[in-house]
C-alpha positions, 0 to 999 in steps of 0.5 A, spaced: 337 360 452 341 366 455 346 364 460 349 358 456 350 362 450 353 368 454 358 362 457 359 359 451 361 366 448 366 368 454 369 361 454 370 361 446 373 368 447 378 366 452 379 359 448 381 364 442 385 368 446 389 362 449 390 359 442 393 366 440 397 366 446 400 359 444 401 361 437 405 367 440 409 363 445 411 358 439 413 363 434 417 367 440 421 360 441 422 359 434 425 366 434 429 364 440 432 358 436 434 362 430 437 367 434 441 362 438 443 359 431 446 366 429 449 367 435 453 360 435 455 362 427 458 368 430 461 365 435 464 359 431 467 364 426 470 367 431 473 361 435 475 358 428 479 365 426 483 365 433 484 357 432 487 359 425 492 365 428 494 360 433 496 354 429 503 352 427 501 352 419 499 360 420 505 361 424 510 358 419 506 361 413 507 368 416 515 367 417 516 364 410 512 370 406 519 374 406 522 368 403 517 364 399 511 370 397 504 367 396 505 361 401 501 366 406 495 367 400 495 360 399 494 358 406 488 363 407 485 361 401 485 354 403 482 356 410 477 360 408 474 355 403 474 350 409 471 355 414 466 357 409 468 364 409 467 368 403 474 372 404 480 372 409 486 377 409 491 379 414 492 387 415 497 391 419 495 397 423 496 402 417 491 398 413 496 395 409 494 388 406 499 383 408 496 377 405 489 375 402 485 369 400 483 372 394 485 378 389 483 385 391 482 391 387 486 395 393 492 394 397 489 398 403 483 396 407 479 399 412 481 399 419 476 403 422 471 397 423 470 396 431 471 389 429 478 390 426 480 396 431 479 391 437 483 385 434 489 390 433 488 392 440 489 384 442 482 382 442 478 377 438 471 380 436 465 378 431 459 382 429 454 383 423 456 389 419 453 392 413 459 393 407 458 398 401 459 396 394 466 400 395 468 396 401 466 389 398 470 391 391 476 393 395 476 386 398 474 382 392 470 385 386 467 378 385 464 379 392 461 386 390 457 382 384 455 377 389 452 382 393 447 385 388 440 384 389 434 387 385 429 390 389 422 387 387 416 392 388 410 389 393 404 392 396 408 396 402 414 397 398 417 404 398 422 403 392 420 403 385 421 396 381 428 395 378 432 398 383 438 394 386 441 393 393 448 393 392 450 393 400 451 386 403 450 384 410 456 380 412 458 376 418 465 380 420 470 377 424 477 379 426 483 376 431 489 379 433 496 377 430 503 379 431 507 380 425 515 377 425 517 384 426 513 385 432 508 389 429 500 388 431 496 386 425 489 383 424 486 377 421 480 379 418 474 374 415 467 375 413 461 371 410 456 374 405 449 373 408 446 376 401 443 370 398 446 365 403 441 360 402 445 355 406 444 359 412 437 361 412 435 354 410 439 351 416 435 356 420 428 353 417 430 346 418 432 347 425 426 351 427 421 347 423 422 340 423 417 335 420 410 335 423 412 341 427 406 345 424 399 342 422 397 340 415 397 347 411 401 351 415 408 353 412 414 355 416 419 360 414 425 364 415 428 370 413 434 375 413 433 382 412 438 388 410 434 394 413 427 392 411 429 388 405 429 380 404 436 378 402 436 371 404 429 367 405 425 361 404 419 365 403 416 363 396 412 368 391 409 365 385 412 358 383 418 356 386 421 363 386 424 365 393 422 372 395 429 375 395 428 383 394 422 384 397 420 388 403 417 387 410 411 391 411 411 398 414 408 397 421 413 391 422 419 396 419 417 402 424 416 397 430 423 393 429 428 398 426 425 405 428 423 403 435 427 397 436 422 392 439 421 385 438 415 383 433 411 377 436 404 378 432 401 376 425 404 380 419 403 380 412 409 376 409 409 377 401 402 374 399 399 371 406 398 372 413 403 369 418 404 368 425 411 372 425 417 374 429 422 379 428 428 382 432 433 387 430 440 386 428 445 391 430 452 392 427 458 393 431 457 400 431 450 399 435 446 401 429 440 397 427 441 395 420 437 389 419 432 384 422 431 376 423 425 373 422 421 366 423 414 365 422 408 360 419 402 361 416 396 363 420 390 360 416 390 353 418 389 355 425 384 361 423 380 355 419 381 350 425 378 356 430 372 357 426 370 350 425 370 349 432 366 355 433 361 352 428 361 345 431 360 348 438 354 353 436 351 347 432 351 342 438 348 348 443 342 348 438 341 341 438 342 340 445 337 346 446 332 344 441 332 337 445 332 339 452 327 346 452 321 342 453 324 338 459 326 344 462 320 348 461 316 342 465 321 342 470 320 350 471 313 349 472 314 344 478 319 349 481 316 356 480 309 355 482 311 353 489 316 358 489 310 363 488 306 361 493 312 361 498 313 369 495 306 371 497 307 368 504 313 372 505 309 378 502 304 377 507 309 377 513 312 383 511 306 387 511 305 385 518 301 379 518 305 374 522 300 369 522 300 368 514 302 360 512 304 357 506 300 351 507 301 344 504 305 343 497 304 337 493 311 336 492 315 332 496 322 334 494 326 340 497 321 345 495 316 341 499 321 341 505 322 348 504 315 350 505 314 346 511 320 349 514 318 356 512 311 355 516 315 352 522 320 358 522 314 363 521 311 360 527 317 361 531 318 368 529 311 370 531 312 367 538 319 371 538 315 377 536 311 376 542 317 375 547 320 381 544 314 386 545 314 384 552 322 385 553 321 392 550 316 394 555 320 392 560 326 395 557 322 402 557 321 401 564 328 401 565 330 406 561 325 411 565 328 409 571 335 410 568 333 417 566 330 419 573 337 417 576 341 421 570 337 427 572 338 426 579 346 425 578 345 431 573 343 435 579 348 433 584 353 435 578 350 442 578 351 443 585 358 440 585 360 445 579 357 451 583 362 449 589 368 449 584 366 455 582 365 458 589 372 455 590 375 458 584 372 465 587 375 464 594 382 463 591 381 469 587 379 472 594 385 469 597 390 473 592 387 479 594 387 478 601 395 476 601 396 483 599 391 486 604 395 482 609 402 485 607 399 492 608 397 490 615 403 487 617 407 494 616 403 498 621 402 493 626 410 492 626 410 499 628 405 499 633 408 493 637 415 497 637 412 504 639 408 500 644 415 497 647 418 504 647 412 507 651 413 502 656 420 504 657 419 511 657 414 511 662 418 506 666 415 504 673 409 509 671 407 504 666 404 499 671 398 504 673 396 502 665 398 495 665 391 492 664 391 497 658 398 495 655 396 487 656 389 489 652 393 492 647 398 486 646 393 481 646 389 485 640 396 486 636 397 479 637 390 477 635 391 482 629 398 478 627 395 471 628 389 473 623 394 476 618 398 469 619 392 465 617 391 470 611 398 469 608 397 461 609 391 462 605 394 467 600 401 464 599 400 456 600 407 455 597 410 457 603 405 452 607 405 447 602 404 439 604 409 434 604 413 432 598 413 424 596 417 421 591 411 419 585 411 415 579 407 420 574 404 414 570 401 412 577 398 419 578 395 420 572 392 413 573 389 415 580 386 421 577 382 418 572 377 415 577 376 423 580 373 425 573 369 418 571 363 421 573 363 426 567 366 421 562 361 416 563 356 421 560 360 422 554 363 418 548 370 420 549 375 415 548 381 415 553 388 413 550 393 412 555 401 413 552 405 412 559 412 411 557 416 415 563 421 412 567 423 417 571 420 419 578 418 426 581 418 429 588 411 432 588 405 433 593 400 428 589 394 431 591 396 438 588 398 435 582 392 431 581 388 438 582 392 440 576 390 434 572 383 434 574 382 441 572 385 440 565 381 433 564 375 437 565 377 442 560 378 437 555 371 434 556 368 441 555 372 442 549 369 435 546 361 436 547 360 431 541 365 426 543 372 425 541 379 422 543 383 424 550 390 422 550 394 422 557 401 421 555 407 421 560 414 421 557 421 423 560 423 430 558 427 436 559 425 443 561 427 449 556 433 450 561 435 442 560 433 440 566 431 433 567 424 431 568 417 428 566 412 431 561 405 429 563 400 431 557 393 432 556 391 432 549 384 433 546 381 433 539 376 439 540 375 445 537 381 448 539 383 455 542 384 462 538 391 464 537 389 471 541 386 467 547 391 462 547 396 468 549 392 470 555 389 463 557 393 463 564 391 470 566 386 470 571 379 471 569 380 469 562 376 463 560 374 459 553 367 457 556 364 464 555 359 465 560 360 458 564 367 459 567 370 464 572 377 464 568 381 462 574 382 454 573 388 455 569 391 460 573 390 456 579 393 450 576 399 454 573 400 456 580 400 449 583 405 447 577 410 452 579 409 450 587 412 443 585 417 447 581 414 445 574 411 449 568 404 448 565 404 450 557 399 450 552 399 449 544 393 449 540 390 450 533 383 452 531 379 445 529 386 441 531 385 440 538 389 443 544 395 440 548 396 442 555 403 440 558 405 439 565 413 439 566 415 436 573 423 436 575 426 429 576 426 427 584 433 428 586 
């Protein structure tokens, strides 16, 4: 009673829209046929005039005009009648009339029309032009009288009744002619469309053939000069055609002012029509009129209303007959459904032992109730198993927690060892300075001891034991200094260099930090595109990468994305090499701190770091002949780039 009327209403609305679209499509097709006929008329007029200018009779009449005046006029008059033209004349480039099909009030004709100008330049042309009363009178005074059309007032007219339209819409055609003296001329013809019923009735017969429309609908066609009907088969009261009436204002605005094609309902003279209007342009490109076709919409509106009323009556009849049956079926459906719903409510409240029980119905509802009880039984058994698994899972979680605590303790111990290593590295730098200071006086002592031996000569043998003791102690001090220098200047005592693939170095480094990564929700993204090899100490490069990766992990405590990237790259000086980048999506580094990030004892970890990790990493990078740089921004993450030279 609710859904079906809504469905019928939606269907009726869609059907109504489809009918309207079909009517619009039909009137669009009708307008296209009318437009094609008018285009064919223009083309046929042009071809007829060109054929005349190329005929032998025209050429002979043109040559005989000097010896037999009037021969050309007679030929033009005959041809104008045969070709259904209202005027036909030959004009030279200065506007002088050479010959004409009818007497004219002026020997000078206009040659500023684009159609005539084109013909004088050698090309045939045709268009629909608006001729004023003066233009018509200059060609033939009878044409000016034929063009006069009284303007009739209607509900949308803006001109008082009694006014008169003196202009005319003309099929204007011209073809080039070469005069016997070699000068250019144009043969100009025209067909007056004002009151041309043959033209408009032909369009009507082509578009609206017999049985093309339902009974009661009438097909019409009209030709407008501006918004004034100058030729139409639309009738007013009785058999009088509605020539001199105007189109509605809304149509005039859309077609003549805005240049659109109108495909919609429109009020035509005294009734509503499904209408199609399109603008007509003259040879100057201006919109000077309209071509119209349409048919009465009342029969279609009546048919839609009749169908709608019949549909409503059928629905009411069917609803009256079937409602009691539907109510009976509804009771048989909803009672079992209510029992099933109550069972589900008890299960939702925690009573997994609730059951629907036996239902009298043997149809799908009865099968559904039985199946539901079976599922509830399986659910109860599954719940028991889940509870057991939950207890087992809790025990495993507790065991894993204990393991994590132990691993965390081990990590803390390892961290302390790392901090100690960083401190030792700092001590090594200090020691290097001390070792250099000791070497200088030690060299002086060794040299002076040799001088003393030389000065004493043979007497030095008496202090041989003392001199040996001094030599041993000086050698011992030198050995200690050498070891201090090895500690403080590892570059001078670096390990063996091997040719390595930078992508493999990065891949082999990841297992070294895997124990830290497992505790985070950081996503590792590898982007290995380097093709060059580098000659480095692999362990020292891995030491740098471990430090950078650990720093990146600390910068993303809540998780993020860690990108490890290798690419072929050149140094600032243009040397070929490889860039290894470690990029994170952490909080980033402030600009003032970024400028000092590689200085000893500068740290971004506040109380947690010593500030020596990046300083040592930069030293190791320099030892390999490379560089270590950093870019960062607050809230945008950080990127550290280790550049290493390509192996020779």
